[in-house]
LUMPAKE-910088 format. One line per 3 residues: number of its first residue (from 1); their letters; for each residue x, y, z of C-alpha. Coordinates in Angstrom, 1 decimal. Layout:
<atoms>
NUM> A> X Y Z | ... $
</atoms>
This chain:
<atoms>
1> MKS> 117.5 129.8 97.0 | 118.0 133.1 99.0 | 119.2 131.0 102.0 $
4> NRK> 121.8 129.3 99.8 | 123.0 132.7 98.5 | 123.2 134.1 102.0 $
7> SKL> 125.1 131.1 103.2 | 127.5 131.4 100.2 | 128.1 135.1 100.9 $
10> QIH> 128.8 134.4 104.6 | 131.2 131.5 103.8 | 133.1 133.5 101.2 $
13> LLF> 133.4 136.5 103.5 | 134.7 134.3 106.3 | 137.2 132.8 103.9 $
16> WVL> 138.6 136.1 102.8 | 138.9 137.4 106.3 | 140.8 134.2 107.4 $
19> YYL> 142.9 134.2 104.2 | 143.8 137.9 104.8 | 144.9 137.2 108.4 $
22> LEA> 147.0 134.2 107.3 | 148.8 136.1 104.5 | 149.3 139.1 106.7 $
25> YLD> 150.9 136.9 109.4 | 153.2 135.2 106.9 | 154.3 138.4 105.2 $
28> FYW> 154.8 140.2 108.6 | 156.9 137.2 109.8 | 158.9 137.2 106.5 $
31> SRY> 159.4 141.0 106.5 | 161.6 140.9 109.6 | 164.3 139.1 107.6 $
34> QFP> 163.9 141.1 104.4 | 163.6 144.5 106.2 | 165.5 144.0 109.5 $
37> DFK> 166.0 147.8 109.9 | 162.3 148.6 109.9 | 160.5 148.9 113.2 $
40> WQI> 157.9 146.2 113.7 | 155.1 148.8 113.7 | 156.1 150.0 110.3 $
43> RLQ> 156.4 146.5 109.0 | 153.0 145.6 110.3 | 151.4 148.7 108.8 $
46> NTL> 153.1 147.9 105.4 | 152.0 144.3 105.6 | 148.3 145.1 106.2 $
49> ILE> 148.3 147.6 103.4 | 150.0 145.4 100.8 | 147.8 142.4 101.5 $
52> LGY> 144.7 144.6 101.0 | 146.3 145.7 97.7 | 146.9 142.1 96.6 $
55> FLV> 143.1 141.6 96.9 | 142.7 143.8 93.9 | 144.4 141.0 91.9 $
58> KIP> 143.4 137.9 93.9 | 139.7 138.4 94.3 | 139.0 139.1 90.5 $
61> LAY> 141.2 136.1 89.7 | 139.3 133.8 92.1 | 135.9 134.7 90.9 $
64> SLL> 136.9 134.8 87.2 | 138.1 131.2 87.5 | 135.0 130.2 89.5 $
67> YVY> 132.8 131.7 86.9 | 134.5 129.8 84.1 | 134.4 126.6 86.1 $
70> EKV> 130.6 127.0 86.9 | 129.1 128.9 84.0 | 131.1 128.6 80.8 $
73> SVK> 130.0 125.7 78.7 | 132.7 125.1 76.0 | 134.9 122.3 75.0 $
76> NIF> 137.6 121.4 77.5 | 140.5 122.7 75.4 | 138.9 126.2 75.2 $
79> KYG> 138.0 126.1 78.9 | 141.6 125.3 79.8 | 142.7 128.1 77.5 $
82> LYI> 140.5 130.5 79.4 | 142.0 129.3 82.7 | 145.5 129.9 81.4 $
85> LIV> 144.7 133.3 80.0 | 143.1 134.5 83.3 | 146.1 133.2 85.3 $
88> VIA> 148.6 134.9 83.0 | 146.8 138.2 83.3 | 146.7 137.8 87.1 $
91> VLG> 150.4 137.0 87.3 | 151.1 140.2 85.3 | 148.8 142.2 87.6 $
94> HRF> 150.5 140.7 90.6 | 153.9 141.6 89.3 | 152.9 145.1 88.4 $
97> FTH> 151.5 145.7 91.8 | 154.6 144.2 93.5 | 157.2 145.8 91.4 $
100> YII> 155.8 149.3 90.7 | 153.7 149.9 93.8 | 154.6 147.8 96.8 $
103> YPY> 158.4 148.2 96.7 | 158.8 151.8 95.6 | 155.8 153.3 97.5 $
106> IYT> 155.2 151.1 100.5 | 158.7 149.7 101.2 | 160.4 152.7 99.6 $
109> VTE> 163.1 150.5 98.2 | 164.0 148.8 94.9 | 162.8 145.2 94.5 $
112> TLD> 165.7 142.8 94.5 | 166.2 139.1 93.9 | 168.7 138.4 96.7 $
115> GKQ> 168.8 141.6 98.6 | 171.5 143.1 96.3 | 170.7 142.5 92.6 $
118> PSG> 167.7 144.5 91.3 | 164.8 142.5 90.0 | 163.1 143.4 86.7 $
121> FLN> 159.4 143.6 86.2 | 159.3 140.0 84.9 | 161.7 137.1 85.0 $
124> GYV> 161.4 133.4 85.7 | 162.0 133.6 89.4 | 159.7 136.4 90.4 $
127> AFN> 157.0 135.2 87.9 | 157.1 131.8 89.6 | 156.8 133.4 93.0 $
130> SFM> 153.7 135.4 91.9 | 152.2 132.3 90.2 | 152.7 130.2 93.4 $
133> DLI> 151.1 132.9 95.6 | 148.1 133.1 93.3 | 147.7 129.4 92.8 $
136> FMV> 147.8 128.8 96.6 | 144.9 131.2 97.0 | 143.0 129.7 94.0 $
139> GLI> 143.4 126.2 95.5 | 142.0 127.4 98.8 | 139.0 129.2 97.3 $
142> FGV> 138.1 126.3 95.0 | 138.4 123.9 97.9 | 136.0 126.0 100.0 $
145> EIT> 133.5 126.6 97.2 | 133.4 123.0 96.0 | 133.0 121.8 99.6 $
148> RQK> 130.1 124.3 100.0 | 128.5 123.2 96.8 | 128.7 119.5 97.8 $
151> NVL> 127.1 120.3 101.2 | 124.3 122.3 99.5 | 123.7 119.4 97.1 $
154> KDQ> 123.7 116.9 100.0 | 121.1 119.0 101.8 | 119.0 119.3 98.7 $
157> ISQ> 119.2 115.5 98.1 | 118.3 114.9 101.8 | 115.3 117.2 101.5 $
160> LKS> 114.1 115.6 98.3 | 114.5 112.1 99.9 | 112.5 113.4 102.9 $
163> EKL> 109.8 114.8 100.7 | 109.7 111.6 98.7 | 109.4 109.5 101.8 $
166> DQE> 106.7 111.7 103.1 | 104.7 111.3 99.9 | 105.3 107.6 99.9 $
169> LTM> 104.1 107.3 103.6 | 101.0 109.4 102.7 | 100.2 107.0 99.9 $
172> LKA> 100.7 104.0 102.1 | 98.3 105.4 104.7 | 95.8 106.1 102.0 $
175> QIN> 96.0 102.5 101.0 | 95.7 101.3 104.6 | 92.6 103.3 105.5 $
178> PHF> 90.3 102.0 102.8 | 91.6 98.5 103.4 | 90.7 98.8 107.1 $
181> LFN> 87.3 100.4 106.3 | 86.5 97.6 103.8 | 87.1 94.8 106.3 $
184> TLN> 85.1 96.6 109.1 | 82.1 97.3 106.8 | 82.1 93.6 105.9 $
187> NIY> 81.6 92.8 109.6 | 78.8 95.3 109.9 | 77.2 94.0 106.7 $
190> GMA> 77.2 90.5 108.2 | 75.6 91.7 111.4 | 73.0 93.7 109.5 $
193> LKK> 72.0 90.5 107.6 | 71.4 88.8 110.9 | 69.6 91.9 112.2 $
196> ADE> 71.8 91.9 115.3 | 70.8 94.2 118.1 | 74.5 95.3 118.5 $
199> TPD> 74.7 96.8 115.0 | 74.1 100.4 116.2 | 76.8 100.0 118.8 $
202> VIL> 79.3 98.7 116.2 | 78.5 101.6 113.9 | 79.1 104.0 116.7 $
205> QLS> 82.5 102.4 117.4 | 83.3 102.5 113.7 | 82.5 106.2 113.7 $
208> KIM> 85.0 106.8 116.5 | 87.6 104.8 114.7 | 87.1 106.6 111.4 $
211> RYN> 87.4 109.9 113.2 | 90.8 108.8 114.4 | 91.8 107.6 110.9 $
214> IYE> 90.7 110.9 109.3 | 92.0 113.4 111.8 | 94.6 111.8 114.2 $
217> AAE> 96.2 109.5 111.6 | 96.8 112.4 109.3 | 99.6 113.5 111.6 $
220> KNI> 103.1 112.3 111.1 | 103.3 111.1 114.7 | 100.9 110.6 117.5 $
223> SIE> 101.2 109.4 121.1 | 101.4 105.7 121.4 | 98.6 105.9 124.1 $
226> KDI> 96.2 107.3 121.5 | 97.2 104.7 118.9 | 96.6 101.9 121.4 $
229> DNI> 93.2 103.5 122.3 | 92.3 103.1 118.6 | 93.3 99.5 118.8 $
232> KDF> 91.1 99.0 121.8 | 88.1 100.5 119.9 | 88.8 98.2 117.0 $
235> IQI> 89.0 95.1 119.3 | 85.7 96.2 120.8 | 84.0 96.2 117.4 $
238> QKI> 85.3 92.7 116.7 | 84.4 91.3 120.1 | 80.7 92.4 119.7 $
241> RHR> 80.4 90.3 116.6 | 82.7 87.4 117.6 | 81.6 86.4 121.0 $
244> QLT> 83.4 83.1 121.0 | 86.7 84.7 120.4 | 89.1 85.2 123.3 $
247> VDL> 91.1 88.4 123.1 | 93.8 89.3 125.7 | 95.4 92.7 125.5 $
250> VVN> 98.3 93.6 127.9 | 99.7 97.1 127.8 | 102.6 98.3 129.8 $
253> LDN> 103.9 101.8 128.9 | 106.5 103.7 130.9 | 106.0 106.7 128.5 $
256> PSQ> 102.5 106.9 127.2 | 103.3 110.1 125.3 | 106.0 108.4 123.2 $
259> DIS> 105.5 109.4 119.5 | 104.8 106.7 117.0 | 103.6 106.8 113.4 $
262> PLI> 99.8 106.2 113.3 | 98.3 102.9 112.0 | 101.6 101.0 112.3 $
265> LIQ> 100.3 98.7 115.1 | 96.7 98.2 114.2 | 97.4 96.5 110.9 $
268> FVE> 98.8 93.5 112.8 | 95.8 93.3 115.0 | 93.5 93.4 111.9 $
271> NAF> 95.5 90.6 110.4 | 95.2 88.6 113.6 | 91.4 88.9 113.5 $
274> KHG> 91.3 87.7 109.9 | 93.4 84.7 110.8 | 92.0 84.0 114.3 $
277> VSE> 88.2 84.4 113.7 | 86.5 81.2 112.5 | 83.4 79.5 113.7 $
280> SLG> 84.9 76.2 112.7 | 87.5 76.5 115.5 | 86.6 75.2 118.9 $
283> QAY> 88.2 78.2 120.7 | 89.8 80.9 118.7 | 92.1 83.3 120.5 $
286> IHI> 94.3 86.4 120.1 | 97.0 87.3 122.6 | 98.4 90.9 122.3 $
289> SIQ> 101.2 92.4 124.3 | 102.5 95.9 123.9 | 105.4 96.9 126.1 $
292> LQN> 107.3 100.1 126.0 | 110.4 100.4 128.3 | 113.2 103.0 128.0 $
295> GIL> 112.3 104.0 124.4 | 112.1 100.4 123.1 | 108.7 99.0 122.0 $
298> TYF> 108.1 95.3 122.1 | 105.0 94.2 120.3 | 103.8 90.6 120.3 $
301> IEN> 100.7 89.1 118.8 | 99.8 85.4 118.7 | 96.5 84.2 117.2 $
304> SKE> 95.0 80.8 116.3 | 94.5 80.1 112.6 | 91.4 79.1 110.9 $
307> EKS> 91.4 76.0 108.7 | 91.2 77.9 105.4 | 93.8 80.7 105.6 $
310> HEH> 93.1 84.1 104.0 | 96.7 84.9 103.5 | 96.0 86.3 100.0 $
313> STK> 93.8 89.0 101.6 | 96.6 90.2 104.0 | 99.5 90.5 101.7 $
316> IGL> 98.8 94.1 100.7 | 98.4 95.3 104.3 | 101.5 93.5 105.5 $
319> KNI> 103.5 94.7 102.6 | 102.5 98.3 103.3 | 103.4 98.0 107.0 $
322> RRQ> 106.8 96.5 106.2 | 107.5 99.4 103.9 | 106.5 101.9 106.5 $
325> LEL> 108.7 100.3 109.1 | 111.6 100.3 106.6 | 111.1 104.1 106.0 $
328> LYP> 110.5 105.2 109.6 | 112.4 102.7 111.8 | 115.4 101.4 109.7 $
331> KHT> 116.7 99.2 112.5 | 113.5 97.7 113.6 | 113.1 93.9 113.9 $
334> LSV> 110.0 92.1 112.6 | 109.4 88.4 112.8 | 106.3 86.8 111.3 $
337> ENR> 105.8 83.1 112.0 | 103.1 81.2 110.0 | 102.7 77.9 111.8 $
340> SDR> 100.1 75.3 111.1 | 97.9 76.2 114.0 | 98.9 79.8 114.9 $
343> YIV> 100.3 83.0 113.6 | 102.9 84.9 115.6 | 104.2 88.4 115.1 $
346> NLT> 107.1 89.9 117.1 | 108.0 93.5 116.4 | 110.7 95.6 118.2 $
349> IDF> 111.2 99.3 117.6 | 113.9 101.4 119.1 | 112.6 104.9 119.2 $
352> HDT> 116.1 106.2 119.8 | 116.8 105.3 116.1 | 114.0 107.0 114.2 $
355> FSL> 114.1 108.6 110.8 | 112.6 112.1 111.0 | 110.7 113.5 108.1 $
</atoms>
């Protein structure tokens, strides 16, 4: 709020300085035709003084109208009546200052209509000139203020959207972490039933993964190298249990420190294990390729499918990942092919086009 007020003050001060310079230039240029006998130094001095004097009328007019526009809540007919009343008072003030102060005390001459005929305090011609001078200023200040308000509103909406997306991503991660833990604990449970010797090793690997999920994945972004290390730990757990499964992982990164949102990639690996692991298959396999070149990630996973698909168990995880990709990488491409004997995922992310929260 204080920042907005400071910004408003700065913008309005800049407006009045620029407006003063514009009006001073125009009046100084016009004065050489109206007062050709005056030296330019005198004309410049008079112009600077009278424009400052006009501010005594113009500034109250501007902010009175802005106040009515922003704060006064009455029916339109009464609001327009207030506008008219304020403008009329301002025109009278403008004429009073021009007729009784500027000409007799600054220019030291009598105000005239055409250089010969004296002008009265108020008639149609001079009143119209005062009105146009004031309305020109009012149009400018309203344009500046409305534009400023729109920019402030745009920034506020952008901030709210960012906060909303941040909250949504946090909720999505909160959904993913228990989902991952549930599946891994199922694996450990199966090993414990068989009293497998590798069970302590799997628990140790799980501890490492959960440390990553609790601490590292809490960050908005993490290096892709660390995220891939987590995938490797996950694969190691699965390979201990499923010895008949062939897993190939190819990683080629030209920038290992490239930021990526945590837990984006591992969900596809988890789904691949759910589809690819089956004792009923002769030779189950999972092929994974992660390539990062010039800020573009190419992620490929192909896995064999078991005879009885568990598609219903992957819908929540895949839906969450799709949503995260939509929020963080709007122009990503994701292709998921569900063939009769295999499951193929192709994901491309251009890190040059990333939404920053």
